[in-house]
N, C-alpha and C positions, 0 to 999 in steps of 0.2 A: 632381664624387664626392660628394659629400656629399649631396645629394639622394639619390642612389643607395640610400647607408647608410641615409639616414632611411627610403625607402620601404621596405626590406628589413627593417628591424626592425620596423614599423609589419605589414607581412605578419605576421612572423615572431609579434610581439605578439598578431594576429586568431586565428592557428591556434592559439597554446596559450590562447585564450581560451574558441575555441569548443571545444576539447579537454577542458577543466575542466567541461563543462557536463552531462557524458555524451551522449547522442546527442539532446537533444530540443531546442536551440537554441543561444540563446545568453546563457543566463542569465534570472535575474529567476527568477519564479513558474514556469518550464517547466522549471526545471531538477531534476536527480535530486539527493536529498538524499547526503550525503558516503557513501561504503560500499555505496549499492545495486547490486545485479547487474543490469542494463540487461536482459541475454538473459532472465534467469529471471524479471524483472518483469513482461517484456513475454507471458510465457507463462503468468503466472499472470495477467494482462491475461485473454487469450484465455480461460482456464479460469474465470473468474471471471463472465465472461460465459455460458459453457459450462452452468458448474451454475447459472444463473440467481440468482447473489447480488446481481445490480444489480436483483433485482425488489424486495428489501427495504431495500439497503443503496446509500443513493447517494455518490458519490465526488467531491461539488462541494458539501455544506454543505447540502442541502434533506433536511429532516424525511420519514421512510419510516415503515415498521414497523420498522426496526432503524436501528441510530445510522450517520449520516455516519463514513465512511472515514477522509477527507478531512482529513489532519493532526493524526489521533489518536496516530501511533504517538510513542510517549516522553511521551507527556502523561499524565495521573492521569486517572484517571475513577471516577465515584462510583457505586458497587452498589447493588444495591435491597436491602440489607441494612444499608447505611449505610457501610458499610466505603469505603476506594478500593483503588485498584490502578494500578499503573501499565501502560501497553498498551508492551510489549515482545515479543519474539520468544516467548517461552513461553506469555504470555497470551492472542496472537493465534491458535497451537495449539491449546492449549487450547480458546477458545472457538468454533475450528471443528470442530474434533471431539466436544467435549461441550458443545453450545453453552447448557445449561441449568447448568455447575458454577458460574459468573459471572455473573449478570444485571445489564445496565446499568440503573441507576433509571429508570425512565418507560416500560419497555421490555417486552411480554410474554414471559412463560416458556410454551415449549413451541411458539412457532410455526417457529423455527429447524431445532428436532429432528427435526420431523416433517417439513419440506421438505428437507432435507438426504437425508434416507433414499436415495434411489434413486441417490445418487451418493458415498454414505461409500465404497463399495469400490475405488473410483477416485481421492477425496478422501484415504484413507488410504495412498497409497503415497507414500513420501519425497519424490520429485519434484515431484510436485503440490502438495503440502502447503506446501512451501518453495517454492515458485513464488507459492502464493497471499498466503503471509506477505511474501515480499518485494515483489508488487506494492501490497498494504497499505501497505508501508513507504514504496513508491515515491509514494503521491499526499500530494501538498500541500493 
C-alpha cells in the first residue's frame, strides 16, 4: 500500500513540475519566464521570422547587425547617447515601431527603420505587436 502511495505521489509531482514550465519541457534553460503567454509568444516567433527580424537579430547571443535579443528583457542596455534604459514592454514596443528613437550603443542608426517599412502596416496591428513583444520576453 505504501508503495502505491509513493508511486502516485511521484507521478503527481512529475505532472506538477511539467505544468510549471510552460510548454517547453521540464525546466532549466528551456522554461519560459514567469508570466509569458505561451500562445502569444509562439505567434510572435512566427512573425519574427515572417518579418525577417532574424536577419539582423539573433536569439542565441550571436553578434549581428542588431542586438541579440535573448535574455535582454528586464535588463538595462546602454544607448548611443550614454544613457541607459530598462528593456520592458514599453521600450520594446517603441523600438519596434520607431527603431531610431533609442539606439543601443554600438549599433547603426537607420538600418532597422528602412528594413521594416514593408511590414509596418502589419506590425502596427496590436495583436502582432503584442506577439512580437511576448516572443522577445520569452527568449532566455
